[in-house]
N, C-alpha and C positions, 0 to 999 in steps of 0.2 A: 836877486834883491839884496841878499846879505853882503855886506862889505862894500856895497855901492852907495852912491848918494841917495838920500831919501826921496828926492823928487825925480830921480832919473827913471826912465821907463826901460823895460827890457828891450833888448835888441829885437827888431822886427825880422821875421822870416820872410824874405822877399818872395820865395817860391810858394809859401803857404803849406808846404809839405807837413810840417810839424802839427799844424792845426788839423789837417785832414787825418793824419795818423792818430792823433789824440781822440778825435771824434769817432773814428772807426773803432778804436779800442773800447771806448765807452759804450758804443752801440752793441758791440759783440758781448760785452760783459752784462749789459742790462737785458738782452733778448732772452737769455736763458742761463742755465747753470753751466759753468765752465767745466770742461772735461776733467780738470784736476779736482773739482769739488765733488764729483760723483761718489768716489770711494768714501769720503767723509759723510755725505748724506746717507748713503746706504748703511754705513756702520751705525750712524745715529738711529736710523729706523730699526735696525736689527736689535740694538740695545733697548729701545723703547718696547719692542715686542717681548724681548727677554725679561724686561722689568715686569711687565704685566703677567707673564706666565709664572715667573718665580715668585712674585708677590701673591698671586692666587694660590700657588702650591704651598707657600709658607703659611698663609692665613688659614688654609684648610687643616693644618696641624694644630692640635691643642697647645695653648700657651703662647702663641704668637699673636702679635697685634701690630697694626700699621704704626710706624714710627713718625711718619710725616703727618702733622695735624691737618694740613690742607687736603691731602689725599684721603685721610680718615673721614673728613667731612663729606668729600665726594662719594666715598663708599657708603656712608650713611644715607646720603640724599639720593644717589643714583642707583644703588644696589649693584647688580651684576654689570651694569654699564658704566662703572666708575672710571673706566679707562678712556672714555670719550674726551675728557679734557686733555689727555695725553695726545690724542689724535689732533687736537687743535694746536698743540705745541709743535708737533711734527709738521703740520701744514704751515705754521708760522716760520719755522726754520727753513722750510722749502722755499717760501716766498722771499725771505730775507737773505738767504745765502748768496744769490747773484748780486746783491747790493753791497755785500761786505768786500772790502779790499784785502783783508787779511784772513787767514785761515785759523788763527789762534782762538777766536771765540768758539768755533765749532769743535776744535780740538779740546778745549776746556770742558765743553758740554759732554763730549764723548768720554773724557776721563772721569767726569763726575758720575755719569750713568754706568760706566764700567765698575766703579766702586760700589754703586747702589746694587747692581746685579750681583756682584761678588758678595756683598753683605747678605742679600737675600738667599744666596746659595748656602751660606753658612748656617742658615736657619732650617734648611731642609734635612 
């Protein structure tokens, strides 16, 4: 499209192979999590579990308080089950990952939670 005339149409594929390959690629991508996405999803889940464990451990020590106001409100409202919203985040990531074309959003989320868990560990 770039560099061509505005009203010109793209060249047609007489064999239709390109359209079939594109449809098959989208079908494969939407049916489930790609093999290359599994390590990222597993690492994301591990970091969520580590965040819950390190947060509970740090909050059990005197002088520590939850720094995230949203999580602090969940802890006040839900008590020991404050981690249930995190379970919803994991489920949402699991559902959205097959729809993402790039891996950078998950890599950013993993990096963020790695920093959160590291920060929690410094309070232990």
